[in-house]
Structures are given as structure tokens and as C-alpha cells.
C-alpha positions, 0 to 999 in steps of 0.5 A: 702408846707414846708413839701413837700420841707422837703421831696424833700430834704430828698429824695436827701440826702437819695438817696443812701440808699435803703429806703423811707423817711417815712422809713428813718423818722421811724428810726430817731424816735427811737433816744430820749433824755435821762433826767438827772437828777443831784440835782436840776437841770435837762437836756436832753442828746442825746444818741450816735445814733445806725450806720443806724440813724448816716448815715442818720443824716450825709447824711441830713447835721444835726448836733445834740447837746449833751445836749438840755435844759429841758422844764417844760412847758404844752400845753393847749388850752383855748377851747377844741377842742370838742367845736369846732368840727361840731356836725355831726347827720347821 
């Protein structure tokens, strides 16, 4: 339900652009954080987006941070996914 509401809001915000929400999200996926290492410290910076991406961000009313904290976390599950899948014998 939340994803549907987000899609509706993006359709409203990006109504003046000649693209679908999926195409807009594909454009936004090109914006990636850059890891900056200074001595022992590390942070992620958000580069200046290209014009089309910047227009989409402004139209959606989002303000990007200049710097993001760096996290060294690993994501793991207690049980592997394969053990939870049902065996399908055809």
C-alpha cells in the first residue's frame, strides 16, 4: 500500500515531465554516493546530480544531504533462504 501511495505522489510531482514513474526512478538510480576516505575516517558524499535528475528531485520536494554517515554493517539472516523454500517436485 505504501509503494502505491508513493507512486501516486510521484505521478503528481512529475506530471509535467514526459516520463513514467518507473523511468524517473531509473534516472534517479544513476545518482550514487561517493566514498571519501580521510586518514582513518570515512564518509559518503552525494555528488551534484545531472540536470534531469536534479529537476526530478526538485519536483518531488526532496532535499539531498551533502554528506551521509558511513556504515560498516553486514546484513545476514539467521536461516538461509534455501532452507525456507518449499521443495517442488514435478
